[in-house]
Every structure is written in structure tokens, then in C-alpha cells.
C-alpha positions as CSV (number, residue, x, y, z in Angstrom):
1,M,0.0,0.0,0.0
2,T,1.1,3.6,-0.6
3,L,0.9,6.8,1.4
4,G,0.0,5.1,4.6
5,A,-3.3,3.7,3.2
6,S,-5.1,1.0,5.2
7,L,-7.2,-1.8,3.9
8,A,-10.6,-2.3,5.4
9,Y,-13.8,-4.3,4.9
10,C,-17.0,-2.4,4.8
11,F,-20.1,-4.5,5.5
12,S,-23.6,-3.7,4.5
13,S,-26.3,-3.6,7.2
14,D,-29.1,-5.4,5.3
15,N,-29.7,-9.0,4.2
16,E,-26.5,-8.8,2.1
17,S,-24.3,-8.4,5.2
18,E,-22.2,-11.4,4.2
19,R,-21.3,-9.7,0.9
20,F,-18.5,-7.4,1.6
21,N,-16.9,-4.5,-0.2
22,R,-13.1,-4.4,-0.3
23,C,-12.1,-0.7,0.3
24,H,-9.0,1.3,0.1
25,S,-9.6,3.6,3.0
26,I,-7.7,6.8,3.7
27,E,-8.1,8.3,7.2
28,N,-9.5,11.9,6.9
29,D,-9.4,14.9,9.2
30,S,-12.9,15.3,10.6
31,S,-12.1,18.8,11.8
32,L,-12.2,20.3,8.4
33,P,-14.8,23.0,7.9
34,H,-18.2,22.6,6.3
35,C,-18.2,23.2,2.5
36,S,-20.9,25.1,0.6
37,R,-23.2,23.8,-2.1
38,R,-21.2,25.6,-4.8
39,L,-17.6,24.8,-5.5
40,Q,-16.1,28.0,-3.9
41,G,-12.6,28.9,-3.0
42,G,-9.3,27.3,-4.0
43,L,-9.2,25.1,-7.0
44,E,-12.1,24.9,-9.4
45,L,-13.1,21.3,-10.4
46,F,-12.7,21.6,-14.2
47,K,-10.7,24.7,-14.8
48,D,-7.8,24.1,-12.4
49,S,-7.5,20.4,-11.6
50,I,-5.8,19.3,-14.8
51,P,-3.3,21.6,-16.5
52,G,-4.8,23.1,-19.7
53,L,-8.4,22.2,-18.9
54,D,-9.1,25.9,-18.7
55,R,-8.7,25.9,-22.4
56,V,-11.9,23.8,-22.7
57,F,-14.0,25.4,-19.9
58,K,-14.7,29.1,-19.6
59,N,-16.6,28.7,-16.3
60,D,-16.7,25.8,-13.8
61,V,-19.5,23.3,-13.2
62,D,-21.6,23.4,-10.2
63,R,-23.1,20.5,-8.3
64,P,-25.1,18.4,-8.8
65,K,-24.1,16.9,-12.1
66,V,-24.0,13.5,-13.7
67,I,-21.3,13.4,-16.4
68,L,-20.6,10.6,-18.8
69,V,-16.9,10.1,-19.6
70,T,-17.0,8.1,-22.8
71,G,-14.6,6.6,-25.3
72,P,-12.9,3.5,-26.7
73,P,-10.4,1.3,-24.8
74,G,-7.0,3.1,-24.2
75,S,-8.4,6.6,-24.4
76,M,-7.5,7.4,-20.8
77,K,-11.0,7.6,-19.3
78,T,-10.1,6.1,-16.0
79,S,-6.9,8.1,-15.8
80,F,-8.7,11.4,-16.6
81,C,-11.4,10.8,-13.9
82,Y,-8.9,9.8,-11.3
83,S,-6.5,12.6,-12.1
84,L,-9.2,15.3,-12.0
85,M,-10.7,13.9,-8.8
86,S,-7.4,13.5,-6.9
87,S,-6.0,16.9,-8.0
88,Y,-9.1,18.7,-7.1
89,L,-9.5,17.1,-3.7
90,R,-5.9,17.7,-2.6
91,D,-6.5,21.3,-1.7
92,K,-10.2,21.2,-0.9
93,N,-12.1,20.5,2.3
94,E,-14.2,17.9,0.5
95,F,-14.1,14.2,-0.1
96,G,-14.6,11.8,-2.9
97,L,-15.5,8.1,-3.6
98,Y,-14.1,6.2,-6.6
99,C,-15.9,2.9,-7.2
100,T,-14.3,0.4,-9.6
101,L,-16.1,-2.7,-10.8
102,E,-13.4,-4.1,-13.0
103,E,-10.0,-3.7,-11.1
104,S,-8.8,-4.4,-7.7
105,V,-7.7,-1.4,-5.6
106,D,-4.0,-2.4,-5.8
107,S,-4.1,-2.8,-9.6
108,H,-5.9,0.5,-10.0
109,L,-3.3,2.4,-7.9
110,K,-0.4,0.8,-9.7
111,N,-1.9,1.9,-13.1
112,M,-2.5,5.5,-11.8
113,E,1.0,5.7,-10.3
114,S,2.5,4.7,-13.7
115,I,1.1,7.8,-15.4
116,G,2.1,10.1,-12.5
117,A,-1.4,10.6,-11.0
118,K,-1.1,11.1,-7.3
119,L,-3.4,9.7,-4.6
120,S,-5.3,12.3,-2.6
121,M,-5.7,11.7,1.1
122,K,-9.3,12.8,0.8
123,M,-10.6,10.1,-1.5
124,Q,-11.5,6.5,-1.0
125,I,-11.2,3.9,-3.7
126,S,-13.6,1.0,-3.4
127,D,-13.6,-2.1,-5.5
128,L,-16.4,-4.7,-5.8
129,T,-14.3,-7.5,-7.2
130,D,-14.8,-9.6,-4.0
131,I,-18.6,-9.4,-4.4
132,R,-18.4,-10.4,-8.0
133,E,-16.3,-13.4,-7.1
134,I,-18.8,-14.4,-4.4
135,D,-21.7,-14.1,-6.9
136,Q,-19.8,-16.2,-9.4
137,I,-19.3,-18.9,-6.8
138,D,-23.0,-18.7,-5.8
139,E,-24.0,-19.1,-9.5
140,V,-21.8,-22.2,-9.8
141,I,-23.2,-23.9,-6.7
142,G,-26.8,-22.9,-7.5
143,Q,-27.4,-20.1,-5.0
144,D,-30.0,-17.5,-6.0
145,S,-28.9,-14.7,-3.7
146,Q,-27.2,-12.5,-6.3
147,T,-26.3,-9.0,-5.3
148,D,-28.3,-6.0,-6.5
149,Y,-25.4,-3.9,-7.5
150,V,-27.3,-0.7,-8.1
151,L,-28.8,-0.9,-4.7
152,F,-25.4,-1.7,-3.2
153,I,-23.8,1.4,-4.8
154,E,-26.7,3.5,-3.5
155,K,-26.2,2.2,0.0
156,M,-22.4,2.8,-0.2
157,I,-23.1,6.4,-1.3
158,Q,-25.6,6.8,1.6
159,R,-23.0,5.5,4.0
160,F,-20.3,7.8,2.7
161,R,-22.7,10.7,2.9
162,K,-23.5,9.9,6.5
163,T,-19.8,9.8,7.4
164,H,-18.7,13.0,5.6
165,G,-21.9,15.0,5.2
166,D,-21.9,17.8,2.6
167,K,-18.2,17.5,2.3
168,F,-18.8,14.4,0.2
169,S,-18.8,16.1,-3.2
170,I,-17.4,13.8,-6.0
171,F,-18.3,10.2,-7.1
172,V,-16.8,8.1,-9.9
173,L,-18.3,4.9,-11.2
174,D,-15.9,2.8,-13.3
175,S,-17.7,1.6,-15.4
176,L,-21.3,1.6,-16.5
177,G,-20.8,-1.3,-18.9
178,A,-19.4,-3.4,-16.1
179,L,-22.4,-2.5,-13.9
180,Y,-24.8,-3.6,-16.7
181,S,-22.9,-6.9,-17.2
182,L,-23.6,-7.7,-13.5
183,M,-27.4,-7.0,-13.7
184,E,-29.6,-10.0,-14.4
185,N,-32.6,-7.9,-15.3
186,V,-31.9,-5.3,-18.0
187,K,-35.5,-4.4,-18.8
188,D,-36.7,-0.8,-18.4
189,M,-33.1,0.4,-18.2
190,R,-34.1,4.0,-19.1
191,K,-36.4,4.1,-16.0
192,K,-33.8,2.5,-13.8
193,M,-31.1,4.9,-15.0
194,F,-33.4,7.8,-14.5
195,Y,-33.8,7.0,-10.9
196,F,-30.2,6.1,-10.4
197,F,-29.0,9.4,-11.8
198,K,-31.7,11.2,-9.8
199,M,-30.3,9.5,-6.6
200,L,-26.9,10.8,-7.5
201,R,-28.2,14.4,-8.0
202,D,-30.2,14.2,-4.8
203,N,-27.0,13.6,-3.0
204,N,-25.6,16.8,-4.4
205,L,-22.6,15.1,-6.1
206,T,-20.5,15.8,-9.2
207,C,-20.6,12.3,-10.7
208,F,-18.4,10.9,-13.4
209,I,-19.8,7.7,-15.0
210,I,-17.2,6.0,-17.2
211,M,-18.7,4.3,-20.3
212,E,-17.2,2.4,-23.2
213,R,-18.0,3.9,-26.6
214,S,-16.6,3.9,-30.1
215,I,-15.6,7.3,-31.6
216,T,-18.5,7.2,-34.0
217,G,-20.9,5.5,-31.7
218,E,-23.7,7.1,-29.7
219,S,-23.3,8.1,-26.1
220,Q,-25.7,5.5,-24.7
221,L,-25.8,1.8,-23.9
222,L,-29.1,0.3,-22.6
223,G,-30.7,3.2,-20.8
224,N,-30.6,6.3,-23.1
225,E,-27.9,7.6,-20.8
226,G,-26.8,10.4,-23.1
227,F,-30.2,12.0,-22.8
228,L,-30.4,11.6,-19.0
229,A,-26.9,12.8,-18.2
230,D,-26.0,16.5,-17.6
231,G,-22.7,16.2,-19.5
232,I,-20.9,14.1,-22.0
233,M,-17.2,14.0,-22.5
234,L,-15.5,12.0,-25.2
235,L,-11.9,10.8,-25.0
236,G,-10.5,9.2,-28.1
237,L,-7.7,8.8,-30.5
238,D,-7.2,10.9,-33.7
239,R,-4.5,10.7,-36.4
240,Q,-2.6,14.0,-36.8
241,R,0.3,14.2,-39.4
242,G,0.7,10.4,-39.4
243,K,0.7,10.0,-35.6
244,L,-2.1,8.9,-33.2
245,V,-3.0,11.6,-30.7
246,R,-5.3,11.3,-27.7
247,F,-7.9,14.0,-27.4
248,L,-10.7,15.3,-25.2
249,Q,-14.0,16.7,-26.4
250,V,-16.9,18.1,-24.4
251,E,-20.0,17.3,-26.3
252,K,-22.5,18.5,-23.7
253,M,-22.4,20.2,-20.3
254,R,-25.4,21.8,-18.9
255,A,-25.0,25.3,-17.4
256,A,-21.4,25.6,-18.4
257,E,-19.7,27.5,-21.2
258,H,-17.2,25.3,-23.0
259,S,-15.4,24.6,-26.2
260,M,-16.8,22.0,-28.6
261,E,-13.4,21.4,-30.3
262,R,-11.3,18.3,-29.8
263,H,-8.3,19.1,-27.6
264,A,-5.1,17.1,-27.6
265,I,-4.1,15.5,-24.3
266,E,-0.9,13.8,-23.2
267,T,0.4,11.9,-20.2
268,G,3.8,12.5,-18.5
269,K,5.5,12.0,-15.2
270,N,3.1,14.6,-13.6
271,G,-0.1,13.0,-15.1
272,I,-2.5,14.3,-17.8
273,T,-2.1,17.7,-19.5
274,V,-4.5,19.3,-22.0
275,L,-2.4,20.8,-24.8
276,G,-4.9,22.6,-27.0
277,P,-7.2,22.2,-30.0
278,L,-6.4,19.7,-32.7
279,L,-5.8,21.0,-36.2
280,N,-8.5,20.1,-38.7
281,T,-6.7,17.8,-41.1
282,Q,-9.8,17.0,-43.2
């Protein structure tokens, strides 16, 4: 473990109490002052957390927001969300929760350290890989007590809200496709996602929902997510002068003034940097 992090097991209090969540827990200072509803003072979430992101956003984004971070494999979706979240929280009296359904905490941290993204002491990384393994065992042996993952995530958010109050400001879900793959019943997904997104907004959070998507594909999977979300960000790869370049494009962001252009991004020893608009080679 890094930065003095401790490993804990967080148990739910309902009939799924034997299904545990393996958490990467960081001890936080409970004496920090109460934060306001708007993102005031210090760093702004979008404009200041990643170098060069102020080229994309002219004003910051207020809570609550549900933002889809979309793109194909290898487009740095996870790295972008983690970097933005950890950088913002480092100098704020707020806290965040990063929930990963596909990687263990240790694997996730190693990947983030490899691109220079630093861990904030004010965020918790929680993985559900143990629960997935239990469900797989139950399925093999014929048990029917499969986990309701949407409900589990909601309870986890409620628990974090109870612990940190209004200082709990950011939530990341990695990823929506992984969540859908764990759901046995995918009927009426638009309705389910409407209420899931509503729950996130009711908790006054800025939420980043990572979603796989091809460059030319639509920003939705099973639940018309692109219509329900407050914002859509596309990360992808573009060929410029014979070389592949990673880019970031904001397709939609309610109540925010932003560029619609594709902006080149790069990763270095200090994490992600937004370089500027891509040249139109067409």
C-alpha cells in the first residue's frame, strides 16, 4: 500500500451483510470546515484540476451533475477521472469516492502511479471484485442470492454521505458497462437509470460515469444515458500528421460555457495535460 493507506472491509447492514466491499480507506481529518453547495474557494473542479483544462471550460461546473466520460479502450477515461478527482480534492475541504467494478484497488493504484497521477488523502477507492467473485461462486453452486449492485452502490453512497456529510462532493463509477454486465434484469433500463441518476443528484454530487463507446458511436448503452446525463465528455484517438494523438472533447455540459473542439491531451510524469485544440486535417 502507498501513502500510509489502510485496507478495510465495509459490511452492508441489510440482508446482504455477508457480501463485503473491499475498500482502500484513507483516514481523513474530521475537523475540516463545512463546505458550501457551490464549488467555492481554492481550485475549481474543471478549470484548475488538470493543466490546460481551462482551455476547454470558460466557467466551472456546479453540483449536482451526472457526467458521462466516454470513449474506446485506451483513451485514458479512468486516468482522466482519477487525475481530475485527486488533484481537485488535494487542496479542498471535500471528499470523494471512486468505485471500480473491474479492477482491484491495488491494480488501480499501480496503473495510476504509472502515469504520474497522485493519490489524494481525501478520497476512497472502493472495488467490488470480491462481491463479483462471491456471486460467481454462488452461481456455480446454484445459489440465487445475487447482489443488487445498483442498490449496493446507492447504500455505499448513503454510508459515505452519513460519514462525511456535505463535504462528500465527488463520485466516480468505473464503469457503467461493467455494472450492466452484472445485472440479471436489464428491462426498463431507461427508467432504472433515470432514478439512479436522480439519486446521485439528490446527494448533491458531481458524478463521473465511465462508459465504453466507439468514436463514431452514440453516447448510450441500454438506458438512453446520453439524454439523461447532464454532461458528455468524449476521450479518443485521432491521427494527426501520421501520428495517433489522444484527445478530449466536451459534447454536452449543462449550465457551463465550454469549447466543442477536440483538444489534444498527453500523459507525462506529472499526469495528464490538455495541450490545445487539434488541427482540422480534413
